[in-house]
N, CA, C and O atoms as a CHARMM CRD file, in Angstrom:
* protein
*
  232
    1    1 MET  N    -18.84900 -95.06900 212.84500 PROA 1      0.00000
    2    1 MET  CA   -17.74600 -94.71800 211.98400 PROA 1      0.00000
    3    1 MET  C    -18.28100 -93.92700 210.78900 PROA 1      0.00000
    4    1 MET  O    -19.36200 -94.22300 210.28100 PROA 1      0.00000
    5    2 THR  N    -17.53300 -92.93500 210.34600 PROA 2      0.00000
    6    2 THR  CA   -17.98100 -92.09400 209.24300 PROA 2      0.00000
    7    2 THR  C    -17.59300 -92.70400 207.90000 PROA 2      0.00000
    8    2 THR  O    -16.80800 -93.64900 207.82100 PROA 2      0.00000
    9    3 GLU  N    -18.16200 -92.14000 206.86600 PROA 3      0.00000
   10    3 GLU  CA   -17.87000 -92.60200 205.51100 PROA 3      0.00000
   11    3 GLU  C    -16.48100 -92.12600 205.09700 PROA 3      0.00000
   12    3 GLU  O    -16.07100 -91.02700 205.46800 PROA 3      0.00000
   13    4 PRO  N    -15.76400 -92.92700 204.34400 PROA 4      0.00000
   14    4 PRO  CA   -14.45300 -92.48100 203.84900 PROA 4      0.00000
   15    4 PRO  C    -14.63000 -91.37300 202.80700 PROA 4      0.00000
   16    4 PRO  O    -15.64100 -91.31200 202.10800 PROA 4      0.00000
   17    5 ILE  N    -13.63100 -90.50700 202.72100 PROA 5      0.00000
   18    5 ILE  CA   -13.67400 -89.37100 201.80100 PROA 5      0.00000
   19    5 ILE  C    -12.79700 -89.67500 200.59800 PROA 5      0.00000
   20    5 ILE  O    -11.65200 -90.10300 200.73800 PROA 5      0.00000
   21    6 ASN  N    -13.34900 -89.44800 199.42300 PROA 6      0.00000
   22    6 ASN  CA   -12.57700 -89.60600 198.20400 PROA 6      0.00000
   23    6 ASN  C    -11.75300 -88.32600 198.03100 PROA 6      0.00000
   24    6 ASN  O    -12.30800 -87.27300 197.71900 PROA 6      0.00000
   25    7 LEU  N    -10.44700 -88.41000 198.23000 PROA 7      0.00000
   26    7 LEU  CA    -9.59300 -87.22700 198.20400 PROA 7      0.00000
   27    7 LEU  C     -9.50600 -86.60500 196.80600 PROA 7      0.00000
   28    7 LEU  O     -9.39200 -85.38700 196.67300 PROA 7      0.00000
   29    8 ASN  N     -9.55900 -87.43900 195.77700 PROA 8      0.00000
   30    8 ASN  CA    -9.53400 -86.89000 194.41700 PROA 8      0.00000
   31    8 ASN  C    -10.77200 -86.03700 194.16200 PROA 8      0.00000
   32    8 ASN  O    -10.67000 -84.95200 193.58800 PROA 8      0.00000
   33    9 ARG  N    -11.92500 -86.51300 194.58000 PROA 9      0.00000
   34    9 ARG  CA   -13.16300 -85.76800 194.39100 PROA 9      0.00000
   35    9 ARG  C    -13.12600 -84.47400 195.20600 PROA 9      0.00000
   36    9 ARG  O    -13.55500 -83.42700 194.72100 PROA 9      0.00000
   37   10 ALA  N    -12.62300 -84.53500 196.43100 PROA 10     0.00000
   38   10 ALA  CA   -12.53500 -83.34000 197.27000 PROA 10     0.00000
   39   10 ALA  C    -11.58600 -82.31700 196.65500 PROA 10     0.00000
   40   10 ALA  O    -11.87000 -81.12000 196.68400 PROA 10     0.00000
   41   11 ARG  N    -10.47300 -82.76800 196.10400 PROA 11     0.00000
   42   11 ARG  CA    -9.50200 -81.87400 195.47100 PROA 11     0.00000
   43   11 ARG  C    -10.12700 -81.18100 194.26800 PROA 11     0.00000
   44   11 ARG  O     -9.97300 -79.97200 194.09100 PROA 11     0.00000
   45   12 LYS  N    -10.83300 -81.95200 193.44100 PROA 12     0.00000
   46   12 LYS  CA   -11.45300 -81.38200 192.24500 PROA 12     0.00000
   47   12 LYS  C    -12.57800 -80.41900 192.60800 PROA 12     0.00000
   48   12 LYS  O    -12.75300 -79.39400 191.94800 PROA 12     0.00000
   49   13 THR  N    -13.33500 -80.73600 193.64100 PROA 13     0.00000
   50   13 THR  CA   -14.40300 -79.84200 194.08700 PROA 13     0.00000
   51   13 THR  C    -13.83100 -78.52000 194.56400 PROA 13     0.00000
   52   13 THR  O    -14.37400 -77.45700 194.26300 PROA 13     0.00000
   53   14 LYS  N    -12.73900 -78.58200 195.30500 PROA 14     0.00000
   54   14 LYS  CA   -12.08700 -77.36500 195.78800 PROA 14     0.00000
   55   14 LYS  C    -11.53800 -76.55100 194.61800 PROA 14     0.00000
   56   14 LYS  O    -11.63700 -75.32400 194.61800 PROA 14     0.00000
   57   15 ALA  N    -10.96400 -77.21800 193.63000 PROA 15     0.00000
   58   15 ALA  CA   -10.42500 -76.52200 192.45700 PROA 15     0.00000
   59   15 ALA  C    -11.54400 -75.82800 191.69100 PROA 15     0.00000
   60   15 ALA  O    -11.35900 -74.70700 191.21600 PROA 15     0.00000
   61   16 ARG  N    -12.69700 -76.47100 191.56300 PROA 16     0.00000
   62   16 ARG  CA   -13.83400 -75.84400 190.87900 PROA 16     0.00000
   63   16 ARG  C    -14.31900 -74.61400 191.64000 PROA 16     0.00000
   64   16 ARG  O    -14.64300 -73.59300 191.03400 PROA 16     0.00000
   65   17 ALA  N    -14.36900 -74.70900 192.95800 PROA 17     0.00000
   66   17 ALA  CA   -14.81100 -73.57400 193.76400 PROA 17     0.00000
   67   17 ALA  C    -13.82600 -72.41600 193.64400 PROA 17     0.00000
   68   17 ALA  O    -14.24000 -71.26100 193.54300 PROA 17     0.00000
   69   18 ASP  N    -12.53000 -72.71300 193.65400 PROA 18     0.00000
   70   18 ASP  CA   -11.52400 -71.66300 193.49900 PROA 18     0.00000
   71   18 ASP  C    -11.63400 -70.99700 192.13200 PROA 18     0.00000
   72   18 ASP  O    -11.52200 -69.77600 192.01500 PROA 18     0.00000
   73   19 LYS  N    -11.85200 -71.80400 191.10700 PROA 19     0.00000
   74   19 LYS  CA   -11.98200 -71.27000 189.75300 PROA 19     0.00000
   75   19 LYS  C    -13.22400 -70.39200 189.63500 PROA 19     0.00000
   76   19 LYS  O    -13.19300 -69.35400 188.97500 PROA 19     0.00000
   77   20 ALA  N    -14.30200 -70.80100 190.26500 PROA 20     0.00000
   78   20 ALA  CA   -15.53900 -70.01500 190.22100 PROA 20     0.00000
   79   20 ALA  C    -15.36700 -68.67700 190.93800 PROA 20     0.00000
   80   20 ALA  O    -15.86500 -67.65500 190.46500 PROA 20     0.00000
   81   21 SER  N    -14.67400 -68.67300 192.06400 PROA 21     0.00000
   82   21 SER  CA   -14.46000 -67.41600 192.77500 PROA 21     0.00000
   83   21 SER  C    -13.54400 -66.49000 191.98500 PROA 21     0.00000
   84   21 SER  O    -13.73600 -65.27400 192.00500 PROA 21     0.00000
   85   22 GLN  N    -12.55900 -67.03900 191.29500 PROA 22     0.00000
   86   22 GLN  CA   -11.67400 -66.23200 190.44600 PROA 22     0.00000
   87   22 GLN  C    -12.45900 -65.65400 189.27100 PROA 22     0.00000
   88   22 GLN  O    -12.24500 -64.50400 188.88600 PROA 22     0.00000
   89   23 ALA  N    -13.35400 -66.43600 188.70800 PROA 23     0.00000
   90   23 ALA  CA   -14.17900 -65.95800 187.59600 PROA 23     0.00000
   91   23 ALA  C    -15.07700 -64.81100 188.04900 PROA 23     0.00000
   92   23 ALA  O    -15.26100 -63.83600 187.32000 PROA 23     0.00000
   93   24 GLN  N    -15.63200 -64.92600 189.24200 PROA 24     0.00000
   94   24 GLN  CA   -16.47500 -63.85400 189.78100 PROA 24     0.00000
   95   24 GLN  C    -15.65600 -62.57600 189.95500 PROA 24     0.00000
   96   24 GLN  O    -16.12300 -61.48900 189.61800 PROA 24     0.00000
   97   25 ALA  N    -14.45100 -62.70100 190.47300 PROA 25     0.00000
   98   25 ALA  CA   -13.59200 -61.53100 190.64600 PROA 25     0.00000
   99   25 ALA  C    -13.24900 -60.90200 189.29800 PROA 25     0.00000
  100   25 ALA  O    -13.20600 -59.67700 189.18600 PROA 25     0.00000
  101   26 ASN  N    -13.00700 -61.71600 188.28100 PROA 26     0.00000
  102   26 ASN  CA   -12.70900 -61.19100 186.95200 PROA 26     0.00000
  103   26 ASN  C    -13.91300 -60.50700 186.33000 PROA 26     0.00000
  104   26 ASN  O    -13.76300 -59.50300 185.63400 PROA 26     0.00000
  105   27 ARG  N    -15.11300 -61.04200 186.57500 PROA 27     0.00000
  106   27 ARG  CA   -16.31500 -60.39200 186.04900 PROA 27     0.00000
  107   27 ARG  C    -16.48000 -59.00700 186.65100 PROA 27     0.00000
  108   27 ARG  O    -16.87100 -58.06900 185.95600 PROA 27     0.00000
  109   28 VAL  N    -16.19000 -58.87300 187.91800 PROA 28     0.00000
  110   28 VAL  CA   -16.28900 -57.56500 188.57000 PROA 28     0.00000
  111   28 VAL  C    -15.20100 -56.63900 188.03300 PROA 28     0.00000
  112   28 VAL  O    -15.45000 -55.45800 187.78900 PROA 28     0.00000
  113   29 ARG  N    -14.01700 -57.16600 187.85300 PROA 29     0.00000
  114   29 ARG  CA   -12.87400 -56.33300 187.46000 PROA 29     0.00000
  115   29 ARG  C    -12.92200 -55.90700 185.99500 PROA 29     0.00000
  116   29 ARG  O    -12.64300 -54.75100 185.67900 PROA 29     0.00000
  117   30 PHE  N    -13.27000 -56.81900 185.10600 PROA 30     0.00000
  118   30 PHE  CA   -13.18600 -56.54700 183.67300 PROA 30     0.00000
  119   30 PHE  C    -14.54600 -56.48500 182.98400 PROA 30     0.00000
  120   30 PHE  O    -14.59800 -56.29100 181.77000 PROA 30     0.00000
  121   31 GLY  N    -15.62000 -56.63800 183.70100 PROA 31     0.00000
  122   31 GLY  CA   -16.93000 -56.80100 183.07900 PROA 31     0.00000
  123   31 GLY  C    -17.67600 -55.52300 182.76700 PROA 31     0.00000
  124   31 GLY  O    -18.90500 -55.53800 182.69600 PROA 31     0.00000
  125   32 ARG  N    -16.97700 -54.42000 182.57800 PROA 32     0.00000
  126   32 ARG  CA   -17.67300 -53.18000 182.25500 PROA 32     0.00000
  127   32 ARG  C    -17.88600 -53.07300 180.74700 PROA 32     0.00000
  128   32 ARG  O    -17.06500 -53.53800 179.95600 PROA 32     0.00000
  129   33 THR  N    -18.99600 -52.45600 180.36700 PROA 33     0.00000
  130   33 THR  CA   -19.27500 -52.27500 178.95400 PROA 33     0.00000
  131   33 THR  C    -18.45200 -51.11400 178.41100 PROA 33     0.00000
  132   33 THR  O    -17.85700 -50.34600 179.16700 PROA 33     0.00000
  133   34 LYS  N    -18.43200 -51.00400 177.10500 PROA 34     0.00000
  134   34 LYS  CA   -17.68900 -49.93400 176.45400 PROA 34     0.00000
  135   34 LYS  C    -18.26300 -48.57000 176.84900 PROA 34     0.00000
  136   34 LYS  O    -17.51500 -47.61300 177.04600 PROA 34     0.00000
  137   35 ALA  N    -19.56700 -48.48800 176.96000 PROA 35     0.00000
  138   35 ALA  CA   -20.21400 -47.23800 177.34700 PROA 35     0.00000
  139   35 ALA  C    -19.83600 -46.84600 178.78100 PROA 35     0.00000
  140   35 ALA  O    -19.57700 -45.67400 179.05600 PROA 35     0.00000
  141   36 GLU  N    -19.80600 -47.80800 179.67800 PROA 36     0.00000
  142   36 GLU  CA   -19.42500 -47.51600 181.06600 PROA 36     0.00000
  143   36 GLU  C    -17.98200 -47.02800 181.14600 PROA 36     0.00000
  144   36 GLU  O    -17.67100 -46.11300 181.90800 PROA 36     0.00000
  145   37 LYS  N    -17.10000 -47.64200 180.35400 PROA 37     0.00000
  146   37 LYS  CA   -15.71000 -47.19800 180.33100 PROA 37     0.00000
  147   37 LYS  C    -15.60000 -45.78700 179.78100 PROA 37     0.00000
  148   37 LYS  O    -14.81400 -44.98700 180.28800 PROA 37     0.00000
  149   38 ALA  N    -16.38100 -45.46700 178.74600 PROA 38     0.00000
  150   38 ALA  CA   -16.35600 -44.13100 178.15400 PROA 38     0.00000
  151   38 ALA  C    -16.85600 -43.08900 179.14400 PROA 38     0.00000
  152   38 ALA  O    -16.29200 -41.99800 179.22800 PROA 38     0.00000
  153   39 VAL  N    -17.89700 -43.40500 179.89000 PROA 39     0.00000
  154   39 VAL  CA   -18.42600 -42.48300 180.88300 PROA 39     0.00000
  155   39 VAL  C    -17.38400 -42.23500 181.97200 PROA 39     0.00000
  156   39 VAL  O    -17.18800 -41.09300 182.38800 PROA 39     0.00000
  157   40 ALA  N    -16.72700 -43.27200 182.42800 PROA 40     0.00000
  158   40 ALA  CA   -15.70400 -43.12000 183.46200 PROA 40     0.00000
  159   40 ALA  C    -14.53300 -42.27600 182.95800 PROA 40     0.00000
  160   40 ALA  O    -14.01300 -41.44000 183.69700 PROA 40     0.00000
  161   41 THR  N    -14.11500 -42.48500 181.71500 PROA 41     0.00000
  162   41 THR  CA   -13.02300 -41.70500 181.13500 PROA 41     0.00000
  163   41 THR  C    -13.41700 -40.24200 181.00800 PROA 41     0.00000
  164   41 THR  O    -12.63100 -39.35400 181.33900 PROA 41     0.00000
  165   42 ALA  N    -14.63000 -39.98800 180.53100 PROA 42     0.00000
  166   42 ALA  CA   -15.10100 -38.60800 180.38200 PROA 42     0.00000
  167   42 ALA  C    -15.17400 -37.91200 181.74000 PROA 42     0.00000
  168   42 ALA  O    -14.80800 -36.74200 181.85700 PROA 42     0.00000
  169   43 GLU  N    -15.63000 -38.60400 182.73700 PROA 43     0.00000
  170   43 GLU  CA   -15.72200 -38.01900 184.08400 PROA 43     0.00000
  171   43 GLU  C    -14.33400 -37.68900 184.62800 PROA 43     0.00000
  172   43 GLU  O    -14.14100 -36.63700 185.23800 PROA 43     0.00000
  173   44 THR  N    -13.37500 -38.57600 184.41100 PROA 44     0.00000
  174   44 THR  CA   -12.00600 -38.33200 184.86400 PROA 44     0.00000
  175   44 THR  C    -11.41500 -37.11300 184.16700 PROA 44     0.00000
  176   44 THR  O    -10.76300 -36.28400 184.80100 PROA 44     0.00000
  177   45 GLU  N    -11.64500 -37.00800 182.86300 PROA 45     0.00000
  178   45 GLU  CA   -11.13700 -35.85400 182.11600 PROA 45     0.00000
  179   45 GLU  C    -11.80400 -34.56500 182.57700 PROA 45     0.00000
  180   45 GLU  O    -11.14400 -33.53000 182.67500 PROA 45     0.00000
  181   46 ARG  N    -13.10100 -34.61200 182.86100 PROA 46     0.00000
  182   46 ARG  CA   -13.82500 -33.43500 183.32900 PROA 46     0.00000
  183   46 ARG  C    -13.27200 -32.95400 184.67500 PROA 46     0.00000
  184   46 ARG  O    -13.08900 -31.75600 184.89200 PROA 46     0.00000
  185   47 LEU  N    -13.01500 -33.89800 185.55900 PROA 47     0.00000
  186   47 LEU  CA   -12.46000 -33.53100 186.86600 PROA 47     0.00000
  187   47 LEU  C    -11.05900 -32.95200 186.72600 PROA 47     0.00000
  188   47 LEU  O    -10.70400 -32.01600 187.44200 PROA 47     0.00000
  189   48 ALA  N    -10.26100 -33.49500 185.81700 PROA 48     0.00000
  190   48 ALA  CA    -8.90700 -32.97400 185.60300 PROA 48     0.00000
  191   48 ALA  C     -8.96100 -31.55200 185.05500 PROA 48     0.00000
  192   48 ALA  O     -8.17700 -30.70100 185.47500 PROA 48     0.00000
  193   49 ARG  N     -9.87700 -31.28100 184.11700 PROA 49     0.00000
  194   49 ARG  CA   -10.02100 -29.92300 183.57700 PROA 49     0.00000
  195   49 ARG  C    -10.46400 -28.95700 184.65600 PROA 49     0.00000
  196   49 ARG  O     -9.95300 -27.83900 184.72600 PROA 49     0.00000
  197   50 ALA  N    -11.41100 -29.36400 185.50600 PROA 50     0.00000
  198   50 ALA  CA   -11.88800 -28.50200 186.57900 PROA 50     0.00000
  199   50 ALA  C    -10.75900 -28.17800 187.55600 PROA 50     0.00000
  200   50 ALA  O    -10.66400 -27.05400 188.04900 PROA 50     0.00000
  201   51 LEU  N     -9.91700 -29.14800 187.83100 PROA 51     0.00000
  202   51 LEU  CA    -8.79000 -28.92600 188.72600 PROA 51     0.00000
  203   51 LEU  C     -7.78300 -27.97700 188.10900 PROA 51     0.00000
  204   51 LEU  O     -7.26400 -27.09600 188.79400 PROA 51     0.00000
  205   52 ASP  N     -7.49700 -28.14200 186.82300 PROA 52     0.00000
  206   52 ASP  CA    -6.56100 -27.25800 186.13200 PROA 52     0.00000
  207   52 ASP  C     -7.08800 -25.82500 186.09100 PROA 52     0.00000
  208   52 ASP  O     -6.30400 -24.88200 186.19800 PROA 52     0.00000
  209   53 GLN  N     -8.37700 -25.64800 185.93900 PROA 53     0.00000
  210   53 GLN  CA    -8.97000 -24.31000 185.88700 PROA 53     0.00000
  211   53 GLN  C     -8.91900 -23.62700 187.25000 PROA 53     0.00000
  212   53 GLN  O     -8.90800 -22.39800 187.32600 PROA 53     0.00000
  213   54 ALA  N     -8.88900 -24.39100 188.29600 PROA 54     0.00000
  214   54 ALA  CA    -8.89800 -23.82900 189.64700 PROA 54     0.00000
  215   54 ALA  C     -7.50000 -23.48800 190.15000 PROA 54     0.00000
  216   54 ALA  O     -7.36000 -22.88100 191.21100 PROA 54     0.00000
  217   55 LYS  N     -6.46100 -23.87100 189.40300 PROA 55     0.00000
  218   55 LYS  CA    -5.09400 -23.60900 189.84300 PROA 55     0.00000
  219   55 LYS  C     -4.80100 -22.11000 189.76000 PROA 55     0.00000
  220   55 LYS  O     -5.28100 -21.40900 188.86900 PROA 55     0.00000
  221   56 ARG  N     -4.01600 -21.65500 190.69700 PROA 56     0.00000
  222   56 ARG  CA    -3.62900 -20.24900 190.70700 PROA 56     0.00000
  223   56 ARG  C     -2.21400 -20.11900 190.20300 PROA 56     0.00000
  224   56 ARG  O     -1.34600 -20.93100 190.52500 PROA 56     0.00000
  225   57 GLU  N     -1.99100 -19.09200 189.41000 PROA 57     0.00000
  226   57 GLU  CA    -0.67100 -18.82600 188.86600 PROA 57     0.00000
  227   57 GLU  C      0.13900 -18.01900 189.88500 PROA 57     0.00000
  228   57 GLU  O     -0.41000 -17.16100 190.57700 PROA 57     0.00000
  229   58 ASP  N      1.42200 -18.29100 189.97400 PROA 58     0.00000
  230   58 ASP  CA     2.28000 -17.54200 190.89100 PROA 58     0.00000
  231   58 ASP  C      2.82400 -16.29200 190.21500 PROA 58     0.00000
  232   58 ASP  O      3.56800 -15.53100 190.83200 PROA 58     0.00000
């Protein structure tokens, strides 16, 4: 016969694991530095200017 499972402990362990995975996702999503955000913004603006310069007038 196997050992009985404490359901409260299992529930709390699962909640901790879910919280940890959510924290990891948030670190990936929001964890950029100010410099990284500035570089990404500058690159986006540069690409937009290059696209506007390549447009042909009718």
